[in-house]
N, CA, C and O atoms as a Maestro MAE file, in Angstrom:
{
 s_m_m2io_version
 :::
 2.0.0
}

f_m_ct {
 s_m_title
 :::
 protein
 m_atom[260] {
  # First column is atom index #
  i_m_mmod_type
  r_m_x_coord
  r_m_y_coord
  r_m_z_coord
  i_m_residue_number
  s_m_chain_name
  s_m_pdb_residue_name
  s_m_pdb_atom_name
  i_m_atomic_number
  :::
  1 25 45.515 29.065 -103.666 1 A "UNK " " N  " 7
  2 3 45.782 29.698 -102.390 1 A "UNK " " CA " 6
  3 2 44.479 30.129 -101.722 1 A "UNK " " C  " 6
  4 15 44.285 29.883 -100.531 1 A "UNK " " O  " 8
  5 25 43.593 30.763 -102.470 2 A "UNK " " N  " 7
  6 3 42.320 31.206 -101.916 2 A "UNK " " CA " 6
  7 2 41.467 30.000 -101.556 2 A "UNK " " C  " 6
  8 15 40.773 30.012 -100.539 2 A "UNK " " O  " 8
  9 25 41.512 28.964 -102.376 3 A "UNK " " N  " 7
  10 3 40.731 27.762 -102.095 3 A "UNK " " CA " 6
  11 2 41.213 27.108 -100.796 3 A "UNK " " C  " 6
  12 15 40.394 26.654 -99.997 3 A "UNK " " O  " 8
  13 25 42.517 27.056 -100.580 4 A "UNK " " N  " 7
  14 3 43.053 26.477 -99.351 4 A "UNK " " CA " 6
  15 2 42.615 27.281 -98.133 4 A "UNK " " C  " 6
  16 15 42.334 26.711 -97.078 4 A "UNK " " O  " 8
  17 25 42.558 28.599 -98.275 5 A "UNK " " N  " 7
  18 3 42.123 29.437 -97.169 5 A "UNK " " CA " 6
  19 2 40.673 29.141 -96.818 5 A "UNK " " C  " 6
  20 15 40.330 29.062 -95.639 5 A "UNK " " O  " 8
  21 25 39.817 28.974 -97.821 6 A "UNK " " N  " 7
  22 3 38.407 28.684 -97.573 6 A "UNK " " CA " 6
  23 2 38.229 27.304 -96.949 6 A "UNK " " C  " 6
  24 15 37.373 27.115 -96.086 6 A "UNK " " O  " 8
  25 25 39.033 26.350 -97.383 7 A "UNK " " N  " 7
  26 3 38.963 25.013 -96.787 7 A "UNK " " CA " 6
  27 2 39.370 25.084 -95.320 7 A "UNK " " C  " 6
  28 15 38.698 24.498 -94.471 7 A "UNK " " O  " 8
  29 25 40.447 25.785 -95.004 8 A "UNK " " N  " 7
  30 3 40.888 25.945 -93.625 8 A "UNK " " CA " 6
  31 2 39.829 26.671 -92.800 8 A "UNK " " C  " 6
  32 15 39.532 26.282 -91.671 8 A "UNK " " O  " 8
  33 25 39.267 27.725 -93.375 9 A "UNK " " N  " 7
  34 3 38.249 28.524 -92.682 9 A "UNK " " CA " 6
  35 2 37.014 27.679 -92.377 9 A "UNK " " C  " 6
  36 15 36.445 27.784 -91.290 9 A "UNK " " O  " 8
  37 25 36.598 26.844 -93.328 10 A "UNK " " N  " 7
  38 3 35.428 25.985 -93.134 10 A "UNK " " CA " 6
  39 2 35.708 24.950 -92.040 10 A "UNK " " C  " 6
  40 15 34.848 24.696 -91.196 10 A "UNK " " O  " 8
  41 25 36.895 24.357 -92.049 11 A "UNK " " N  " 7
  42 3 37.257 23.364 -91.039 11 A "UNK " " CA " 6
  43 2 37.309 24.006 -89.652 11 A "UNK " " C  " 6
  44 15 36.865 23.402 -88.675 11 A "UNK " " O  " 8
  45 25 37.841 25.213 -89.558 12 A "UNK " " N  " 7
  46 3 37.909 25.909 -88.269 12 A "UNK " " CA " 6
  47 2 36.514 26.236 -87.755 12 A "UNK " " C  " 6
  48 15 36.256 26.125 -86.556 12 A "UNK " " O  " 8
  49 25 35.613 26.639 -88.646 13 A "UNK " " N  " 7
  50 3 34.244 26.963 -88.236 13 A "UNK " " CA " 6
  51 2 33.518 25.715 -87.744 13 A "UNK " " C  " 6
  52 15 32.770 25.781 -86.768 13 A "UNK " " O  " 8
  53 25 33.730 24.585 -88.405 14 A "UNK " " N  " 7
  54 3 33.087 23.335 -87.976 14 A "UNK " " CA " 6
  55 2 33.630 22.880 -86.624 14 A "UNK " " C  " 6
  56 15 32.869 22.418 -85.774 14 A "UNK " " O  " 8
  57 25 34.917 23.006 -86.425 15 A "UNK " " N  " 7
  58 3 35.515 22.604 -85.157 15 A "UNK " " CA " 6
  59 2 34.995 23.478 -84.024 15 A "UNK " " C  " 6
  60 15 34.747 22.984 -82.924 15 A "UNK " " O  " 8
  61 25 34.832 24.753 -84.279 16 A "UNK " " N  " 7
  62 3 34.330 25.673 -83.253 16 A "UNK " " CA " 6
  63 2 32.876 25.359 -82.917 16 A "UNK " " C  " 6
  64 15 32.473 25.455 -81.758 16 A "UNK " " O  " 8
  65 25 32.090 24.984 -83.920 17 A "UNK " " N  " 7
  66 3 30.683 24.672 -83.695 17 A "UNK " " CA " 6
  67 2 30.524 23.408 -82.856 17 A "UNK " " C  " 6
  68 15 29.539 23.277 -82.129 17 A "UNK " " O  " 8
  69 25 31.472 22.476 -82.942 18 A "UNK " " N  " 7
  70 3 31.383 21.220 -82.210 18 A "UNK " " CA " 6
  71 2 32.130 21.248 -80.889 18 A "UNK " " C  " 6
  72 15 32.171 20.238 -80.188 18 A "UNK " " O  " 8
  73 25 32.713 22.362 -80.538 19 A "UNK " " N  " 7
  74 3 33.500 22.430 -79.311 19 A "UNK " " CA " 6
  75 2 32.580 22.451 -78.093 19 A "UNK " " C  " 6
  76 15 31.539 23.109 -78.107 19 A "UNK " " O  " 8
  77 25 32.968 21.727 -77.038 20 A "UNK " " N  " 7
  78 3 32.203 21.740 -75.802 20 A "UNK " " CA " 6
  79 2 31.034 20.764 -75.819 20 A "UNK " " C  " 6
  80 15 30.761 20.104 -76.821 20 A "UNK " " O  " 8
  81 25 30.361 20.695 -74.691 21 A "UNK " " N  " 7
  82 3 29.226 19.795 -74.576 21 A "UNK " " CA " 6
  83 2 27.925 20.590 -74.653 21 A "UNK " " C  " 6
  84 15 27.856 21.750 -74.247 21 A "UNK " " O  " 8
  85 25 26.915 19.940 -75.178 22 A "UNK " " N  " 7
  86 3 25.580 20.532 -75.223 22 A "UNK " " CA " 6
  87 2 24.913 20.336 -73.860 22 A "UNK " " C  " 6
  88 15 25.412 19.590 -73.017 22 A "UNK " " O  " 8
  89 25 23.804 20.999 -73.659 23 A "UNK " " N  " 7
  90 3 23.093 20.913 -72.387 23 A "UNK " " CA " 6
  91 2 22.663 19.482 -72.089 23 A "UNK " " C  " 6
  92 15 22.747 19.039 -70.944 23 A "UNK " " O  " 8
  93 25 22.208 18.757 -73.098 24 A "UNK " " N  " 7
  94 3 21.802 17.367 -72.891 24 A "UNK " " CA " 6
  95 2 22.981 16.507 -72.461 24 A "UNK " " C  " 6
  96 15 22.818 15.605 -71.640 24 A "UNK " " O  " 8
  97 25 24.153 16.769 -72.998 25 A "UNK " " N  " 7
  98 3 25.338 16.008 -72.607 25 A "UNK " " CA " 6
  99 2 25.739 16.330 -71.168 25 A "UNK " " C  " 6
  100 15 26.175 15.439 -70.440 25 A "UNK " " O  " 8
  101 25 25.600 17.583 -70.751 26 A "UNK " " N  " 7
  102 3 25.859 17.934 -69.357 26 A "UNK " " CA " 6
  103 2 24.886 17.201 -68.445 26 A "UNK " " C  " 6
  104 15 25.278 16.692 -67.396 26 A "UNK " " O  " 8
  105 25 23.628 17.147 -68.839 27 A "UNK " " N  " 7
  106 3 22.616 16.469 -68.028 27 A "UNK " " CA " 6
  107 2 22.944 14.987 -67.892 27 A "UNK " " C  " 6
  108 15 22.864 14.439 -66.793 27 A "UNK " " O  " 8
  109 25 23.308 14.339 -68.974 28 A "UNK " " N  " 7
  110 3 23.637 12.914 -68.924 28 A "UNK " " CA " 6
  111 2 24.904 12.680 -68.091 28 A "UNK " " C  " 6
  112 15 24.986 11.701 -67.349 28 A "UNK " " O  " 8
  113 25 25.870 13.559 -68.209 29 A "UNK " " N  " 7
  114 3 27.080 13.443 -67.405 29 A "UNK " " CA " 6
  115 2 26.797 13.612 -65.926 29 A "UNK " " C  " 6
  116 15 27.369 12.908 -65.094 29 A "UNK " " O  " 8
  117 25 25.915 14.543 -65.596 30 A "UNK " " N  " 7
  118 3 25.539 14.770 -64.200 30 A "UNK " " CA " 6
  119 2 24.795 13.574 -63.638 30 A "UNK " " C  " 6
  120 15 25.046 13.166 -62.504 30 A "UNK " " O  " 8
  121 25 23.889 13.008 -64.411 31 A "UNK " " N  " 7
  122 3 23.136 11.830 -63.965 31 A "UNK " " CA " 6
  123 2 24.079 10.650 -63.756 31 A "UNK " " C  " 6
  124 15 23.955 9.920 -62.773 31 A "UNK " " O  " 8
  125 25 25.015 10.465 -64.674 32 A "UNK " " N  " 7
  126 3 25.982 9.369 -64.529 32 A "UNK " " CA " 6
  127 2 26.848 9.564 -63.286 32 A "UNK " " C  " 6
  128 15 27.112 8.608 -62.557 32 A "UNK " " O  " 8
  129 25 27.291 10.797 -63.042 33 A "UNK " " N  " 7
  130 3 28.116 11.072 -61.861 33 A "UNK " " CA " 6
  131 2 27.332 10.830 -60.572 33 A "UNK " " C  " 6
  132 15 27.874 10.292 -59.607 33 A "UNK " " O  " 8
  133 25 26.074 11.220 -60.555 34 A "UNK " " N  " 7
  134 3 25.242 10.992 -59.365 34 A "UNK " " CA " 6
  135 2 25.008 9.502 -59.137 34 A "UNK " " C  " 6
  136 15 25.021 9.037 -57.997 34 A "UNK " " O  " 8
  137 25 24.796 8.758 -60.210 35 A "UNK " " N  " 7
  138 3 24.627 7.314 -60.084 35 A "UNK " " CA " 6
  139 2 25.883 6.651 -59.544 35 A "UNK " " C  " 6
  140 15 25.801 5.781 -58.677 35 A "UNK " " O  " 8
  141 25 27.040 7.049 -60.045 36 A "UNK " " N  " 7
  142 3 28.307 6.509 -59.561 36 A "UNK " " CA " 6
  143 2 28.505 6.865 -58.090 36 A "UNK " " C  " 6
  144 15 28.960 6.032 -57.307 36 A "UNK " " O  " 8
  145 25 28.169 8.090 -57.713 37 A "UNK " " N  " 7
  146 3 28.317 8.514 -56.316 37 A "UNK " " CA " 6
  147 2 27.398 7.696 -55.407 37 A "UNK " " C  " 6
  148 15 27.794 7.338 -54.298 37 A "UNK " " O  " 8
  149 25 26.185 7.397 -55.859 38 A "UNK " " N  " 7
  150 3 25.258 6.607 -55.052 38 A "UNK " " CA " 6
  151 2 25.789 5.191 -54.845 38 A "UNK " " C  " 6
  152 15 25.725 4.655 -53.739 38 A "UNK " " O  " 8
  153 25 26.309 4.592 -55.903 39 A "UNK " " N  " 7
  154 3 26.870 3.240 -55.781 39 A "UNK " " CA " 6
  155 2 28.081 3.250 -54.855 39 A "UNK " " C  " 6
  156 15 28.216 2.375 -54.000 39 A "UNK " " O  " 8
  157 25 28.954 4.228 -55.019 40 A "UNK " " N  " 7
  158 3 30.134 4.335 -54.166 40 A "UNK " " CA " 6
  159 2 29.744 4.532 -52.704 40 A "UNK " " C  " 6
  160 15 30.372 3.955 -51.816 40 A "UNK " " O  " 8
  161 25 28.723 5.333 -52.443 41 A "UNK " " N  " 7
  162 3 28.248 5.563 -51.080 41 A "UNK " " CA " 6
  163 2 27.742 4.260 -50.460 41 A "UNK " " C  " 6
  164 15 28.040 3.955 -49.306 41 A "UNK " " O  " 8
  165 25 26.980 3.502 -51.235 42 A "UNK " " N  " 7
  166 3 26.453 2.232 -50.732 42 A "UNK " " CA " 6
  167 2 27.582 1.253 -50.426 42 A "UNK " " C  " 6
  168 15 27.520 0.531 -49.430 42 A "UNK " " O  " 8
  169 25 28.602 1.220 -51.260 43 A "UNK " " N  " 7
  170 3 29.727 0.310 -51.030 43 A "UNK " " CA " 6
  171 2 30.493 0.720 -49.780 43 A "UNK " " C  " 6
  172 15 30.820 -0.120 -48.942 43 A "UNK " " O  " 8
  173 25 30.779 2.013 -49.658 44 A "UNK " " N  " 7
  174 3 31.584 2.488 -48.526 44 A "UNK " " CA " 6
  175 2 30.827 2.347 -47.212 44 A "UNK " " C  " 6
  176 15 31.449 2.100 -46.179 44 A "UNK " " O  " 8
  177 25 29.523 2.495 -47.218 45 A "UNK " " N  " 7
  178 3 28.756 2.401 -45.972 45 A "UNK " " CA " 6
  179 2 28.294 0.977 -45.677 45 A "UNK " " C  " 6
  180 15 27.598 0.759 -44.686 45 A "UNK " " O  " 8
  181 25 28.660 0.006 -46.505 46 A "UNK " " N  " 7
  182 3 28.296 -1.381 -46.216 46 A "UNK " " CA " 6
  183 2 29.079 -1.855 -44.995 46 A "UNK " " C  " 6
  184 15 30.123 -1.292 -44.664 46 A "UNK " " O  " 8
  185 25 28.582 -2.875 -44.338 47 A "UNK " " N  " 7
  186 3 29.196 -3.367 -43.106 47 A "UNK " " CA " 6
  187 2 30.624 -3.834 -43.288 47 A "UNK " " C  " 6
  188 15 31.485 -3.531 -42.462 47 A "UNK " " O  " 8
  189 25 30.884 -4.559 -44.344 48 A "UNK " " N  " 7
  190 3 32.226 -5.108 -44.570 48 A "UNK " " CA " 6
  191 2 33.249 -4.009 -44.789 48 A "UNK " " C  " 6
  192 15 34.299 -3.997 -44.147 48 A "UNK " " O  " 8
  193 25 32.950 -3.084 -45.694 49 A "UNK " " N  " 7
  194 3 33.896 -2.007 -46.005 49 A "UNK " " CA " 6
  195 2 34.035 -1.062 -44.813 49 A "UNK " " C  " 6
  196 15 35.134 -0.597 -44.513 49 A "UNK " " O  " 8
  197 25 32.932 -0.781 -44.140 50 A "UNK " " N  " 7
  198 3 32.992 0.104 -42.980 50 A "UNK " " CA " 6
  199 2 33.861 -0.502 -41.878 50 A "UNK " " C  " 6
  200 15 34.657 0.201 -41.255 50 A "UNK " " O  " 8
  201 25 33.710 -1.791 -41.642 51 A "UNK " " N  " 7
  202 3 34.536 -2.466 -40.638 51 A "UNK " " CA " 6
  203 2 36.003 -2.450 -41.020 51 A "UNK " " C  " 6
  204 15 36.867 -2.244 -40.168 51 A "UNK " " O  " 8
  205 25 36.291 -2.664 -42.294 52 A "UNK " " N  " 7
  206 3 37.684 -2.656 -42.752 52 A "UNK " " CA " 6
  207 2 38.295 -1.265 -42.600 52 A "UNK " " C  " 6
  208 15 39.440 -1.132 -42.167 52 A "UNK " " O  " 8
  209 25 37.542 -0.241 -42.951 53 A "UNK " " N  " 7
  210 3 38.042 1.132 -42.806 53 A "UNK " " CA " 6
  211 2 38.290 1.480 -41.343 53 A "UNK " " C  " 6
  212 15 39.298 2.102 -41.010 53 A "UNK " " O  " 8
  213 25 37.363 1.075 -40.468 54 A "UNK " " N  " 7
  214 3 37.554 1.338 -39.043 54 A "UNK " " CA " 6
  215 2 38.774 0.604 -38.510 54 A "UNK " " C  " 6
  216 15 39.499 1.134 -37.668 54 A "UNK " " O  " 8
  217 25 39.005 -0.608 -38.992 55 A "UNK " " N  " 7
  218 3 40.179 -1.371 -38.569 55 A "UNK " " CA " 6
  219 2 41.466 -0.686 -39.013 55 A "UNK " " C  " 6
  220 15 42.414 -0.583 -38.234 55 A "UNK " " O  " 8
  221 25 41.505 -0.222 -40.248 56 A "UNK " " N  " 7
  222 3 42.701 0.453 -40.765 56 A "UNK " " CA " 6
  223 2 42.960 1.741 -39.997 56 A "UNK " " C  " 6
  224 15 44.097 2.026 -39.622 56 A "UNK " " O  " 8
  225 25 41.914 2.516 -39.765 57 A "UNK " " N  " 7
  226 3 42.077 3.779 -39.034 57 A "UNK " " CA " 6
  227 2 42.499 3.507 -37.590 57 A "UNK " " C  " 6
  228 15 43.359 4.202 -37.048 57 A "UNK " " O  " 8
  229 25 41.894 2.499 -36.974 58 A "UNK " " N  " 7
  230 3 42.255 2.158 -35.591 58 A "UNK " " CA " 6
  231 2 43.715 1.735 -35.475 58 A "UNK " " C  " 6
  232 15 44.411 2.154 -34.551 58 A "UNK " " O  " 8
  233 25 44.188 0.899 -36.417 59 A "UNK " " N  " 7
  234 3 45.581 0.485 -36.390 59 A "UNK " " CA " 6
  235 2 46.525 1.667 -36.640 59 A "UNK " " C  " 6
  236 15 47.612 1.727 -36.065 59 A "UNK " " O  " 8
  237 25 46.111 2.597 -37.491 60 A "UNK " " N  " 7
  238 3 46.951 3.754 -37.772 60 A "UNK " " CA " 6
  239 2 47.058 4.670 -36.550 60 A "UNK " " C  " 6
  240 15 48.118 5.237 -36.282 60 A "UNK " " O  " 8
  241 25 45.966 4.807 -35.823 61 A "UNK " " N  " 7
  242 3 45.990 5.664 -34.634 61 A "UNK " " CA " 6
  243 2 46.735 5.022 -33.469 61 A "UNK " " C  " 6
  244 15 47.286 5.728 -32.624 61 A "UNK " " O  " 8
  245 25 46.756 3.690 -33.415 62 A "UNK " " N  " 7
  246 3 47.434 3.002 -32.332 62 A "UNK " " CA " 6
  247 2 48.882 2.645 -32.669 62 A "UNK " " C  " 6
  248 15 49.537 1.952 -31.890 62 A "UNK " " O  " 8
  249 25 49.382 3.095 -33.790 63 A "UNK " " N  " 7
  250 3 50.728 2.735 -34.219 63 A "UNK " " CA " 6
  251 2 51.768 3.354 -33.284 63 A "UNK " " C  " 6
  252 15 51.619 4.485 -32.820 63 A "UNK " " O  " 8
  253 25 52.821 2.583 -33.022 64 A "UNK " " N  " 7
  254 3 53.911 3.057 -32.182 64 A "UNK " " CA " 6
  255 2 54.963 3.725 -33.061 64 A "UNK " " C  " 6
  256 15 55.348 3.182 -34.097 64 A "UNK " " O  " 8
  257 25 55.419 4.881 -32.656 65 A "UNK " " N  " 7
  258 3 56.426 5.623 -33.428 65 A "UNK " " CA " 6
  259 2 57.735 5.585 -32.726 65 A "UNK " " C  " 6
  260 15 58.713 6.152 -33.212 65 A "UNK " " O  " 8
  :::
 }
 m_bond[259] {
  # First column is bond index #
  i_m_from
  i_m_to
  i_m_order
  :::
  1 1 2 1
  2 2 3 1
  3 3 4 2
  4 3 5 1
  5 5 6 1
  6 6 7 1
  7 7 8 2
  8 7 9 1
  9 9 10 1
  10 10 11 1
  11 11 12 2
  12 11 13 1
  13 13 14 1
  14 14 15 1
  15 15 16 2
  16 15 17 1
  17 17 18 1
  18 18 19 1
  19 19 20 2
  20 19 21 1
  21 21 22 1
  22 22 23 1
  23 23 24 2
  24 23 25 1
  25 25 26 1
  26 26 27 1
  27 27 28 2
  28 27 29 1
  29 29 30 1
  30 30 31 1
  31 31 32 2
  32 31 33 1
  33 33 34 1
  34 34 35 1
  35 35 36 2
  36 35 37 1
  37 37 38 1
  38 38 39 1
  39 39 40 2
  40 39 41 1
  41 41 42 1
  42 42 43 1
  43 43 44 2
  44 43 45 1
  45 45 46 1
  46 46 47 1
  47 47 48 2
  48 47 49 1
  49 49 50 1
  50 50 51 1
  51 51 52 2
  52 51 53 1
  53 53 54 1
  54 54 55 1
  55 55 56 2
  56 55 57 1
  57 57 58 1
  58 58 59 1
  59 59 60 2
  60 59 61 1
  61 61 62 1
  62 62 63 1
  63 63 64 2
  64 63 65 1
  65 65 66 1
  66 66 67 1
  67 67 68 2
  68 67 69 1
  69 69 70 1
  70 70 71 1
  71 71 72 2
  72 71 73 1
  73 73 74 1
  74 74 75 1
  75 75 76 2
  76 75 77 1
  77 77 78 1
  78 78 79 1
  79 79 80 2
  80 79 81 1
  81 81 82 1
  82 82 83 1
  83 83 84 2
  84 83 85 1
  85 85 86 1
  86 86 87 1
  87 87 88 2
  88 87 89 1
  89 89 90 1
  90 90 91 1
  91 91 92 2
  92 91 93 1
  93 93 94 1
  94 94 95 1
  95 95 96 2
  96 95 97 1
  97 97 98 1
  98 98 99 1
  99 99 100 2
  100 99 101 1
  101 101 102 1
  102 102 103 1
  103 103 104 2
  104 103 105 1
  105 105 106 1
  106 106 107 1
  107 107 108 2
  108 107 109 1
  109 109 110 1
  110 110 111 1
  111 111 112 2
  112 111 113 1
  113 113 114 1
  114 114 115 1
  115 115 116 2
  116 115 117 1
  117 117 118 1
  118 118 119 1
  119 119 120 2
  120 119 121 1
  121 121 122 1
  122 122 123 1
  123 123 124 2
  124 123 125 1
  125 125 126 1
  126 126 127 1
  127 127 128 2
  128 127 129 1
  129 129 130 1
  130 130 131 1
  131 131 132 2
  132 131 133 1
  133 133 134 1
  134 134 135 1
  135 135 136 2
  136 135 137 1
  137 137 138 1
  138 138 139 1
  139 139 140 2
  140 139 141 1
  141 141 142 1
  142 142 143 1
  143 143 144 2
  144 143 145 1
  145 145 146 1
  146 146 147 1
  147 147 148 2
  148 147 149 1
  149 149 150 1
  150 150 151 1
  151 151 152 2
  152 151 153 1
  153 153 154 1
  154 154 155 1
  155 155 156 2
  156 155 157 1
  157 157 158 1
  158 158 159 1
  159 159 160 2
  160 159 161 1
  161 161 162 1
  162 162 163 1
  163 163 164 2
  164 163 165 1
  165 165 166 1
  166 166 167 1
  167 167 168 2
  168 167 169 1
  169 169 170 1
  170 170 171 1
  171 171 172 2
  172 171 173 1
  173 173 174 1
  174 174 175 1
  175 175 176 2
  176 175 177 1
  177 177 178 1
  178 178 179 1
  179 179 180 2
  180 179 181 1
  181 181 182 1
  182 182 183 1
  183 183 184 2
  184 183 185 1
  185 185 186 1
  186 186 187 1
  187 187 188 2
  188 187 189 1
  189 189 190 1
  190 190 191 1
  191 191 192 2
  192 191 193 1
  193 193 194 1
  194 194 195 1
  195 195 196 2
  196 195 197 1
  197 197 198 1
  198 198 199 1
  199 199 200 2
  200 199 201 1
  201 201 202 1
  202 202 203 1
  203 203 204 2
  204 203 205 1
  205 205 206 1
  206 206 207 1
  207 207 208 2
  208 207 209 1
  209 209 210 1
  210 210 211 1
  211 211 212 2
  212 211 213 1
  213 213 214 1
  214 214 215 1
  215 215 216 2
  216 215 217 1
  217 217 218 1
  218 218 219 1
  219 219 220 2
  220 219 221 1
  221 221 222 1
  222 222 223 1
  223 223 224 2
  224 223 225 1
  225 225 226 1
  226 226 227 1
  227 227 228 2
  228 227 229 1
  229 229 230 1
  230 230 231 1
  231 231 232 2
  232 231 233 1
  233 233 234 1
  234 234 235 1
  235 235 236 2
  236 235 237 1
  237 237 238 1
  238 238 239 1
  239 239 240 2
  240 239 241 1
  241 241 242 1
  242 242 243 1
  243 243 244 2
  244 243 245 1
  245 245 246 1
  246 246 247 1
  247 247 248 2
  248 247 249 1
  249 249 250 1
  250 250 251 1
  251 251 252 2
  252 251 253 1
  253 253 254 1
  254 254 255 1
  255 255 256 2
  256 255 257 1
  257 257 258 1
  258 258 259 1
  259 259 260 2
  :::
 }
}
């Protein structure tokens, strides 16, 4: 019984120590998010996508109800 308690206690302590992200992981996640945002910005502001978005918005505003 005491041995099982110590095993449980050790497992709980290890899980708590590994919970969450470290500062380096936050930094890498932030860099990845910024890179994705830059690529998405370039795609959305490209001529083809911009023209398609303007066409969709224009048709939506001119729709007859």
